[in-house]
C-alpha positions in Angstrom: 0.0 0.0 0.0 1.4 3.4 -1.0 2.0 6.0 1.7 -0.7 8.2 0.1 -3.2 5.4 0.3 -2.2 4.5 3.8 -2.6 8.2 4.9 -6.1 8.3 3.4 -7.1 5.0 5.2 -5.6 6.2 8.4 -8.1 9.1 8.6 -6.6 12.0 6.6 -9.4 11.5 4.1 -12.8 9.9 4.6 -12.7 6.1 4.6 -16.0 5.1 3.0 -15.9 1.7 4.7 -15.6 3.3 8.1 -18.6 5.6 7.4 -20.7 2.7 6.2 -19.7 0.7 9.3 -21.2 3.3 11.6 -24.4 4.3 9.7 -27.3 3.2 12.0 -24.8 1.2 14.1 -23.9 -1.1 11.3 -27.5 -2.0 10.3 -27.0 -0.5 6.9 -24.2 -2.9 6.1 -26.2 -5.8 7.4 -29.2 -4.7 5.1 -26.7 -4.4 2.2 -25.5 -8.0 2.8 -29.1 -9.3 2.9 -30.0 -7.4 -0.3 -27.0 -8.8 -2.2 -27.9 -12.3 -1.0 -31.5 -11.8 -2.3 -30.1 -10.6 -5.6 -27.7 -13.5 -6.0 -30.5 -16.0 -5.3 -32.8 -14.4 -7.8 -30.0 -14.3 -10.5 -29.3 -18.0 -9.9 -33.1 -18.9 -10.0 -33.9 -16.9 -13.2 -30.6 -16.9 -15.1 -31.0 -13.2 -15.7 -29.1 -10.2 -14.3 -30.3 -7.8 -11.6 -29.1 -4.6 -9.9 -27.9 -3.5 -6.5 -27.9 0.2 -5.5 -26.9 2.0 -2.3 -28.4 5.4 -1.8 -26.8 7.6 0.9 -28.3 10.9 2.1 -26.2 13.5 3.9 -28.1 16.4 5.6 -27.0 19.1 8.1 -28.0 18.0 11.7 -29.2 21.6 12.4 -30.6 24.1 9.9 -27.8 26.4 8.6 -25.0 24.5 10.4 -23.1 22.1 8.2 -20.5 21.3 10.8 -22.6 18.3 11.9 -24.3 16.0 9.4 -26.7 13.2 9.5 -25.9 10.2 7.2 -28.6 7.7 6.3 -28.9 5.1 3.6 -30.9 2.3 2.1 -29.9 -0.5 -0.2 -32.2 -1.1 -3.2 -32.3 -4.3 -5.2 -33.9 -4.8 -8.6 -34.3 -8.6 -8.8 -34.7 -10.2 -12.2 -38.1 -11.5 -12.9 -38.5 -14.9 -14.6 -39.4 -14.6 -18.2 -43.1 -15.3 -19.0 -43.4 -16.9 -22.4 -46.4 -15.9 -24.5 -48.9 -18.4 -26.1 -49.8 -18.2 -29.8 -53.3 -17.7 -31.0 -55.1 -16.8 -34.2 -57.5 -13.9 -34.2 -60.8 -14.4 -36.1 -62.6 -11.6 -38.0 -65.1 -11.6 -35.0 -62.3 -10.8 -32.6 -62.2 -14.3 -31.1 -59.0 -16.2 -30.3 -58.4 -19.8 -31.4 -55.5 -22.2 -31.4 -56.0 -23.4 -35.0 -55.7 -21.1 -38.0 -59.3 -20.5 -39.1 -58.2 -19.7 -42.6 -56.5 -23.0 -43.2 -58.4 -26.0 -44.5 -58.5 -29.0 -42.3 -57.2 -32.2 -44.0 -59.5 -35.2 -43.7 -57.1 -37.6 -42.0 -58.4 -40.3 -39.7 -56.5 -41.6 -36.8 -56.3 -45.3 -37.3 -54.7 -45.8 -33.9 -52.1 -48.3 -35.1 -49.8 -46.0 -37.0 -50.9 -47.2 -40.5 
């Protein structure tokens, strides 16, 4: 680790991991872990990708005084939905739906039952 990086981690600059560790006494990190687990399970189940987002809000603790701030956050997961396959129908002139093409002639085959 370079000296500049070590200096940042040692507190000269904000260490994002330390901030997250203290938001709501660590509950935010716990919720993030749960959200990621939910996302991974959904990705495995559906075979499609999803999305994880972390939204942080920083506000002054007192109006007009920015020396103390309140930090809050929530994880947000967009889980993939399983694909729903459509079914094919033919639409008649009357607006009805049917499985067989109403414009195709039916061939007069009989089912002999023995494959002949």
